[in-house]
N, C-alpha and C positions, 0 to 999 in steps of 0.2 A: 466589491470587497477586494482590497489589495492583499495579496498573500506575500508575506516576507520570506526571504531566503532563510532567515533565522528559524522560522517555524519549520521549514523543510529539514533543517539540520537537526532540530529537536525530534521530529518524527522519525528521521532516519536512525538516530541513536536509540529511540525507544523500540522501533521495529527490529533493529538488530538484536536487541536483548530479548524480545518477546515476539517472534514472527507470527504467532497465532492470535494475537490481539487484533481482532477484525476491525474494530473501530479505528485504531491508529493506522492500520494498513489502508483502510478506506480513505482516511484523510491524507495519507501519504500519496495515494494515487491521484486524488483530487488536486493536491498541491503540485504534484508533478505535471499534471495536465495544464494547470494555470501558469506554471513557470516555464513550460516547454521542455520539461525533463521527464517525459513519460517513460522513456526507455530505462531510466533508473528504477522505476517502480516494477518493471518486468522482472528484474532480478529478485526483488523481495517477494513477488507473487510466486515465482518458481521455488524459492526457498520454503515458502509456506506450503506449497503443494507437495513437497517432499515429506512433510511432517503430518499434514492434515488429512483427514478422511475425505475422499473425493465427494462424498454425499453431504458434507458439512454445509449447512446453509450459509454460514459466514464466508466460507471460501467461495461458494457459488456467487454470492453477492459481490465480493471483491473482484472476482473475475469478470462479472458482468459490467461493473463500473469501469474496469480497465478496458474492456473491449468496446464500450460505448463510444 
């Protein structure tokens, strides 16, 4: 499956507006990995960690996907 940079831009915009939307953050991390821009996803994960409860399963899932 080819991931376009356009999709990454859309996910970045959506994640900026709603950092606790775990599904979009997961896709952003996956797109970052496939495009070779995983370092960009780290900033969004840190922004979500400042707001989210550390025991939130969505946050734990996104962090696991990032560290995988």
